[in-house]
C-alpha atoms as one frame of an Amber mdcrd trajectory, in Angstrom:
protein
  10.578   1.352   7.938  11.133  -1.802   5.894  11.024  -1.179   2.153  10.369
  -3.900  -0.413   9.795  -3.942  -4.154   6.336  -4.391  -5.643   6.543  -8.169
  -6.091   7.672  -8.763  -2.497   5.003  -6.393  -1.130   2.309  -8.251  -3.097
   3.451 -11.562  -1.628   3.725 -10.141   1.906   0.274  -8.525   1.883  -1.346
 -11.209  -0.279  -2.745  -8.734  -2.790  -2.332  -7.844  -6.437  -0.126  -5.183
  -7.971  -3.271  -3.375  -9.115  -4.552  -3.179  -5.509  -1.269  -1.604  -4.328
  -1.358   1.036  -7.045  -5.026   1.721  -6.281  -4.214   2.348  -2.605  -1.324
   4.600  -3.627  -3.531   6.632  -5.969  -6.085   7.065  -3.156  -3.333   8.313
  -0.838  -3.542   5.326   1.542  -0.026   4.018   0.785   3.133   5.911  -0.101
   5.301   4.794  -3.007   9.046   5.155  -2.533  11.907   4.635  -4.944  11.997
   5.512  -8.620   9.597   5.030 -11.510  11.592   1.994 -12.649  11.709   0.431
  -9.160   8.833   1.164  -6.784   9.368   0.418  -3.110   6.667  -0.040  -0.475
   6.808   0.275   3.315   5.908  -3.185   4.664   4.992  -1.715   8.051   2.144
   0.348   6.528  -0.281  -2.631   6.602  -0.324  -5.915   8.522   0.614  -9.056
   6.559  -2.165 -11.269   5.239  -2.578 -14.571   7.038  -3.169 -17.596   4.764
  -6.888 -18.013   4.035  -7.807 -14.642   5.504  -9.316 -11.702   3.605  -7.164
  -8.767   2.523  -5.958  -6.603   5.416  -7.677  -3.272   5.994  -5.824  -0.514
   4.149  -4.490   2.449   6.078  -6.860   5.418   6.387  -7.014   7.827   3.482
  -5.081  11.047   4.006  -6.986  14.167   3.058  -5.301  16.603   0.742  -4.812
  20.184   1.756  -7.909  22.269   1.042 -10.301  19.275   0.795 -13.364  19.309
   2.999 -14.385  15.875   4.322 -18.094  15.135   4.218
């Protein structure tokens, strides 16, 4: 596991801060660290190649007691 702060993760994945927080709220990425300093696992998604679209996010984890339809 390689952890990086939000700015470094945005540069590595080629996405915005808003996109990272959206994936975290959907349960696709896990936030580490503290409220003041969020850390992200760089191995959770592949890096974005220059000129390529955003990488596919990891699959969404279902919460306990939720039925998938």
